[in-house]
C-alpha positions in Angstrom: -0.5 14.5 12.3 2.7 12.8 12.0 4.6 16.1 13.0 2.6 16.2 15.9 3.4 12.7 16.8 7.1 13.4 16.3 7.2 16.4 18.5 5.1 14.6 21.2 7.3 11.4 21.1 10.5 13.8 21.5 8.9 15.4 24.5 8.3 12.0 26.2 11.8 11.1 25.5 13.6 13.5 27.2 11.3 13.3 30.0 12.2 9.5 30.7 16.1 10.4 30.4 15.6 13.1 32.7 16.3 12.2 36.4 14.2 14.9 37.6 11.2 16.8 36.7 11.5 19.3 34.1 8.9 22.7 33.6 7.3 23.6 30.4 9.7 26.0 29.3 12.8 24.0 30.1 11.3 21.4 27.3 10.6 24.1 25.0 14.3 25.2 25.3 15.9 22.1 24.9 13.8 20.5 22.2 13.4 24.2 20.6 9.4 24.4 20.1 7.3 26.9 21.2 6.0 26.6 24.7 2.6 26.4 23.8 3.3 23.5 21.6 4.9 21.5 24.5 2.0 22.0 27.0 0.1 20.6 24.3 2.0 17.7 23.9 2.1 17.4 28.0 -1.7 17.2 28.5 -1.8 14.9 26.1 0.7 12.9 27.7 -1.0 13.5 30.9 -4.0 11.7 29.7 -2.8 8.9 28.0 -1.2 8.5 31.7 2.6 8.5 30.6 3.2 11.8 32.1 2.6 13.6 35.7 3.3 16.8 37.2 5.3 17.5 40.3 5.4 20.8 42.2 8.8 22.2 41.7 10.6 24.4 44.3 10.3 28.6 43.9 13.7 30.3 44.5 11.9 33.3 45.4 8.2 34.2 45.9 6.0 33.8 43.4 3.9 31.6 41.5 4.7 27.6 42.3 6.5 25.8 39.2 4.9 22.7 37.9 7.4 20.0 36.6 6.8 16.7 34.5 8.0 13.4 35.0 7.7 10.5 32.8 5.8 7.5 34.5 8.0 4.3 35.0 6.7 1.6 33.4 6.5 -1.2 36.2 9.0 -3.7 35.4 9.6 -7.2 37.6 13.0 -6.0 37.4 12.7 -2.9 39.7 11.3 -5.2 42.4 14.1 -7.6 42.0 16.9 -4.5 42.5 15.2 -3.6 45.7 15.0 -7.0 47.3 18.4 -7.5 46.1 19.3 -4.6 47.5 17.9 -5.4 51.2 19.0 -9.1 51.4 21.6 -8.6 54.1 24.5 -11.4 54.4 27.3 -12.0 53.1 27.9 -12.2 48.6 27.6 -16.1 49.4 24.9 -15.8 51.5 22.7 -13.6 49.0 24.0 -15.9 45.9 22.5 -18.9 48.1 18.9 -17.0 48.5 18.6 -15.8 45.3 19.5 -19.7 43.9 16.3 -20.7 46.1 14.3 -18.1 44.4 15.5 -18.9 41.0 14.3 -22.2 41.7 11.1 -21.2 42.9 10.7 -19.1 39.8 11.1 -22.1 37.6 8.6 -24.1 39.3 6.0 -21.2 38.8 6.6 -20.6 35.1 6.8 -24.5 34.1 9.1 -25.9 31.3 8.1 -28.6 28.8 10.5 -29.9 26.8 8.5 -30.7 23.9 9.6 -34.3 23.1 13.5 -33.2 22.7 16.2 -34.9 24.5 19.0 -32.5 24.0 19.8 -30.3 26.6 21.3 -27.6 24.8 18.0 -26.9 22.8 15.8 -27.7 25.7 17.5 -24.6 28.0 17.7 -22.4 24.8 14.2 -22.5 24.3 12.9 -22.7 28.0 15.5 -19.6 28.1 14.0 -17.9 25.3 10.7 -17.6 26.9 12.1 -15.3 29.8 13.7 -12.8 27.7 17.3 -14.6 27.0 18.5 -15.1 23.2 21.3 -17.8 22.7 24.3 -16.5 21.1 26.4 -19.6 20.4 26.1 -23.0 21.9 29.4 -25.7 21.4 29.7 -29.5 23.0 32.6 -31.5 23.3 33.0 -34.7 25.7 29.7 -34.9 27.0 30.1 -31.2 28.4 27.7 -28.2 26.8 28.8 -24.5 26.5 25.9 -21.9 26.1 26.5 -18.0 25.6 23.5 -16.1 25.8 23.2 -12.3 26.0 20.1 -9.8 26.5 19.2 -10.8 30.2 16.3 -9.6 31.3 18.0 -8.7 34.8 21.3 -7.0 33.1 20.3 -3.8 35.1 20.2 -5.9 38.7 23.5 -7.5 37.5 25.3 -4.2 37.6 25.0 -3.6 41.3 24.4 -7.1 42.6 25.8 -9.4 40.2 25.7 -12.5 42.9 22.0 -12.3 43.2 21.9 -12.5 39.5 23.9 -15.3 39.2 22.1 -17.0 41.7 18.7 -16.5 40.4 19.9 -17.4 36.8 21.6 -21.3 38.7 18.7 -21.8 40.7 16.4 -21.2 37.5 18.4 -23.2 35.3 19.0 -26.2 37.8 15.2 -26.8 38.4 14.4 -27.0 34.6 17.2 -29.4 34.2 16.3 -31.4 37.4 12.2 -31.6 36.7 12.8 -32.6 33.3 15.8 -35.1 34.2 14.0 -38.4 32.8 12.6 -36.3 29.5 16.0 -35.3 28.7 17.4 -39.2 29.6 20.3 -37.5 32.0 21.0 -35.3 34.8 22.8 -32.4 34.6 24.5 -29.6 36.4 24.3 -26.2 35.6 27.1 -23.9 36.4 26.3 -19.7 35.4 29.0 -17.2 34.7 27.4 -14.1 34.0 29.5 -10.8 32.7 27.4 -7.6 32.5 29.7 -5.4 30.2 28.9 -2.1 27.9 25.1 -2.5 28.9 24.6 -5.8 27.5 24.4 -9.0 29.9 26.4 -12.1 28.3 26.1 -15.1 30.1 28.0 -18.6 29.5 26.5 -21.4 30.7 27.8 -24.9 30.9 25.7 -28.2 31.3 27.5 -31.1 32.7 26.3 -34.6 32.9 25.9 -35.7 36.9 25.0 -39.0 36.8 
């Protein structure tokens, strides 16, 4: 049973990394498995809703070829990427629009400082709820700098960095503005995303704004 699960996982993994649907024979060749075994796992994956079928073009007259593709999981990252690609305007205009979206997003999510007056701890905790991790935090002369990683919008940042920067800045600024009384001060947030090598590292600077 464990061997069958491992084989099935290999079939699914290959389909997930393929840009195009693959037929059973190609899967069998790549995974060094019998085509009957491949079809068994494909039928199981289809029943579980993880794989779907596609009709493949036939170069000559003959039976239609059946291809298989992994079903993509719905993520808000895909939706943001599609919207980002259609915002239009200049980079500055897209960033301003994205900043407004980020503020609205923070308003929907709602964040509670839970009694803390430490802006760094509050922002770190709030961002962890949506997929960020705090790598480091330093404070000097009233300014606070955080380095965050594992940005949930890293894929969008590669093609539309100004949109991600705007969303992040609007989100964080709204969090700080809404909770200024509890934090005992108003802060201005500056965001500097830096997507590199598949990671999204973000430098966040918090300054008291009077």
